[in-house]
C-alpha positions as CSV (number, residue, x, y, z in Angstrom):
1,M,59.8,72.1,0.6
2,S,56.8,72.3,2.7
3,R,56.6,71.2,6.3
4,R,53.1,70.3,7.8
5,L,52.3,72.4,10.7
6,F,52.6,70.3,14.1
7,I,50.8,71.4,17.2
8,A,51.4,69.0,20.1
9,G,49.8,69.7,23.4
10,N,51.6,68.8,26.5
11,W,49.0,67.9,29.3
12,K,51.9,67.7,32.1
13,M,50.7,66.4,35.8
14,N,47.1,67.5,34.4
15,K,44.1,65.4,34.2
16,T,43.0,61.9,35.9
17,V,42.2,59.1,33.5
18,T,38.4,59.6,33.5
19,E,39.0,63.7,33.0
20,A,41.8,62.9,30.1
21,I,39.2,60.6,28.1
22,Q,37.0,63.5,28.2
23,L,39.4,66.0,26.9
24,A,40.2,63.4,24.3
25,D,36.6,63.0,23.1
26,A,36.1,67.4,23.1
27,L,39.2,67.1,21.0
28,K,38.1,64.3,18.5
29,R,35.0,66.2,17.7
30,S,36.4,69.9,17.5
31,C,39.9,68.9,15.8
32,M,38.4,66.2,13.0
33,D,38.1,68.5,10.3
34,Y,41.6,70.1,10.3
35,A,43.2,67.9,7.8
36,S,46.5,69.8,6.6
37,V,47.5,70.0,10.3
38,D,49.6,67.1,12.4
39,I,47.8,67.1,16.0
40,A,49.1,65.5,18.8
41,V,48.6,65.2,22.5
42,A,50.6,63.9,25.6
43,P,48.6,62.9,28.8
44,T,50.3,61.2,31.7
45,S,51.3,58.0,31.3
46,L,48.7,56.4,33.4
47,A,46.0,58.0,30.7
48,I,48.3,57.2,27.7
49,G,46.3,53.7,26.9
50,A,42.9,54.8,27.7
51,V,43.4,58.2,25.3
52,S,45.0,56.0,22.6
53,Q,41.8,53.6,22.4
54,R,39.6,57.1,22.6
55,L,41.7,58.5,19.5
56,Q,42.4,55.6,17.2
57,H,41.4,56.0,13.6
58,T,41.8,59.9,14.2
59,N,43.7,62.5,13.0
60,I,45.0,63.1,16.5
61,F,48.3,61.3,17.4
62,V,49.4,60.3,21.1
63,S,52.7,61.3,22.8
64,A,54.3,60.0,26.1
65,Q,55.7,62.8,28.3
66,H,58.9,61.4,29.3
67,M,60.6,57.9,29.2
68,H,63.4,56.0,30.6
69,Q,66.2,55.3,28.5
70,A,66.6,51.6,29.6
71,A,64.5,48.9,28.5
72,S,63.6,47.5,31.5
73,G,64.7,46.8,35.2
74,A,65.1,48.5,38.8
75,Y,64.2,51.8,38.3
76,T,60.9,52.6,40.1
77,G,58.2,55.0,38.9
78,E,59.7,54.9,35.2
79,I,58.4,53.6,31.7
80,S,60.4,52.4,28.7
81,G,60.2,53.0,25.3
82,E,58.5,49.5,24.6
83,M,55.7,50.0,27.5
84,I,54.9,53.5,25.8
85,R,54.6,52.1,22.3
86,S,52.4,49.4,23.4
87,A,50.2,51.4,25.4
88,G,49.6,53.2,21.9
89,A,51.7,56.1,21.6
90,E,53.6,57.1,18.7
91,Y,55.7,60.1,20.2
92,V,57.8,61.2,23.1
93,I,58.4,64.4,24.6
94,I,62.4,64.1,25.6
95,G,64.3,66.8,27.3
96,H,61.7,68.7,28.1
97,S,63.0,71.7,30.4
98,E,60.8,70.7,33.5
99,R,62.9,67.4,33.0
100,R,66.0,69.2,33.0
101,S,65.4,71.6,35.7
102,I,63.3,69.8,38.2
103,F,64.4,66.1,37.5
104,G,68.0,66.8,36.6
105,E,68.2,65.4,33.0
106,T,71.4,66.1,31.7
107,D,72.4,66.8,28.1
108,N,73.8,63.1,28.2
109,D,70.9,61.7,29.4
110,V,68.6,63.0,26.6
111,Q,71.0,61.8,24.1
112,Q,70.6,57.9,25.9
113,K,66.6,58.7,25.7
114,I,66.6,60.0,22.1
115,D,68.4,56.8,20.8
116,S,66.1,54.5,23.0
117,A,63.4,56.1,21.2
118,F,64.3,55.3,17.9
119,K,65.0,51.5,18.9
120,T,61.8,51.3,20.2
121,G,59.7,53.1,17.1
122,L,58.7,56.0,19.0
123,L,59.3,59.5,17.5
124,P,60.9,62.0,19.7
125,I,60.0,65.5,20.2
126,L,63.5,67.0,21.2
127,C,63.2,70.1,23.7
128,V,65.8,72.4,23.7
129,G,66.0,76.1,25.1
130,E,67.7,78.9,27.2
131,T,66.9,80.1,30.6
132,L,66.6,84.1,31.4
133,E,70.4,84.1,32.5
134,E,71.7,82.6,29.5
135,R,69.6,84.6,27.2
136,E,70.8,87.7,29.2
137,S,74.5,86.6,29.1
138,G,74.2,86.5,25.4
139,S,74.7,82.6,25.1
140,A,71.5,81.3,24.7
141,F,72.7,80.5,20.8
142,S,75.8,78.5,22.0
143,I,73.6,76.7,24.8
144,V,71.0,75.4,22.4
145,M,73.6,74.4,19.6
146,N,75.2,72.2,21.9
147,Q,71.9,70.5,23.2
148,L,71.5,69.9,19.5
149,K,74.8,68.7,19.1
150,V,74.6,66.1,22.5
151,A,71.3,65.0,21.8
152,M,71.6,64.1,18.0
153,A,75.3,63.0,18.4
154,N,74.3,59.3,17.6
155,L,71.6,59.5,14.8
156,S,71.9,59.2,11.3
157,P,70.9,61.5,8.6
158,D,67.3,59.5,8.5
159,Q,66.7,59.4,12.1
160,A,67.7,62.9,12.6
161,A,65.0,63.9,9.9
162,A,62.1,62.4,12.0
163,V,62.8,64.2,15.0
164,T,60.8,67.0,15.9
165,I,62.7,69.8,17.6
166,A,60.7,72.1,19.8
167,Y,62.2,75.2,21.0
168,E,61.2,76.4,24.3
169,P,62.7,79.3,26.0
170,V,62.6,78.5,29.3
171,W,61.6,81.9,30.5
172,A,58.7,82.0,28.8
173,I,57.2,78.5,30.2
174,G,54.1,78.9,32.4
175,T,55.4,82.8,32.9
176,G,53.0,84.3,30.4
177,K,56.1,85.9,28.5
178,T,56.7,84.9,25.1
179,A,59.2,85.3,22.8
180,T,58.4,87.9,20.3
181,P,58.0,86.5,16.9
182,D,61.3,87.9,15.7
183,Q,63.1,86.1,19.0
184,A,61.2,82.7,17.7
185,Q,62.1,82.9,14.5
186,Q,65.8,83.9,14.7
187,M,66.6,81.1,17.3
188,H,64.5,78.4,14.6
189,A,66.5,79.7,11.8
190,E,70.0,79.1,13.7
191,I,68.8,76.0,14.7
192,R,67.8,75.0,10.9
193,Q,71.2,76.3,9.9
194,W,72.7,74.0,12.5
195,L,71.0,71.0,10.7
196,L,72.1,72.1,7.4
197,Q,76.1,72.3,8.6
198,N,76.0,69.1,10.2
199,Y,73.3,66.9,7.9
200,P,72.7,66.0,4.6
201,S,70.4,69.0,3.1
202,F,67.2,67.3,3.1
203,V,67.4,67.0,7.1
204,A,67.1,70.5,7.5
205,K,64.2,70.9,5.1
206,Q,62.7,68.3,6.7
207,V,62.8,68.8,10.2
208,R,59.9,70.1,12.1
209,I,61.0,73.2,14.5
210,Q,58.1,73.9,16.9
211,Y,57.8,76.8,19.6
212,G,57.0,76.3,22.9
213,G,56.6,78.8,25.4
214,S,53.2,80.4,26.8
215,V,51.5,79.6,22.7
216,K,47.9,80.7,23.5
217,P,45.2,81.2,20.6
218,H,45.7,85.2,20.7
219,N,49.4,84.4,19.6
220,A,49.5,81.6,17.7
221,A,49.1,82.5,13.9
222,I,51.4,85.7,14.4
223,L,54.2,82.8,16.0
224,L,53.0,80.4,13.2
225,S,53.4,82.4,10.5
226,Q,57.4,82.8,10.8
227,P,59.2,80.8,7.9
228,D,61.3,78.6,10.5
229,V,58.2,77.9,13.3
230,D,56.6,74.7,12.2
231,G,54.4,74.1,15.1
232,A,53.9,74.5,18.8
233,L,54.3,72.6,21.7
234,V,51.1,73.9,23.9
235,G,51.2,73.6,27.4
236,G,48.5,75.6,29.9
237,A,46.4,76.1,26.6
238,A,46.4,72.4,26.0
239,L,44.2,71.5,28.9
240,N,41.2,73.1,27.2
241,S,39.6,72.1,24.0
242,D,38.7,75.1,23.0
243,S,41.9,76.7,23.5
244,F,43.7,74.0,21.9
245,T,42.0,74.0,18.9
246,A,41.8,77.3,18.7
247,I,45.5,77.0,18.2
248,V,45.0,74.2,15.7
249,K,42.8,76.4,14.0
250,A,45.3,79.2,13.4
251,A,47.8,76.5,11.9
252,E,45.2,75.3,9.5
253,D,44.7,78.7,8.6
254,T,48.6,79.4,8.3
255,N,48.5,76.6,6.0
256,K,45.7,78.3,3.7
257,V,47.9,81.4,3.7
């Protein structure tokens, strides 16, 4: 089964609303001709509404960077799935390594947020990945599979098939280090095998597994050419329209091979 490559840009805590609109406008111009690739950007929560309006009726989707699992309540500073949807976003990144390591999100928190995303009509981009210590100890695969097991525990096969999984080796995020194409493919293949063992076969065939970890224009093509790498979750390179567009172009060219 052929899976459309999916390139998503996580802007993290960067760009004022004005700057976010400018970047959205630039991407609207530079990415409009790439019809065989799915594209998304994740601005800060303050800019979701403005960026969504700017990218309406284009080929670029909008994602939130995180969400709270509750529908509403006394959670100062948080945003709910319903708020994200009402602002115009269609995706939400859940379980990013920075949310886990800096803000203490647990696997159970991630599970609750995945469940809440589906209840509010958002499509989750589920992040999983191991630290350098976990990789060097030989536990990388068990760590990642356990993250998947907990996060997706309550999902029906149809819901599971709608999840985008982003494998992000924590040791390669913002460090300039990148997993080799073989390392990325090996983990992605293990993830797909886990899906095959736990869901009907159509789920494993349909789920897109992005690679996230210092994806740049110079390494995008070789990473995206791996059979189980179905896209990229891009960090730093997503903050510049030229570099992000170059990665989208690499995905488009990969689709044509």
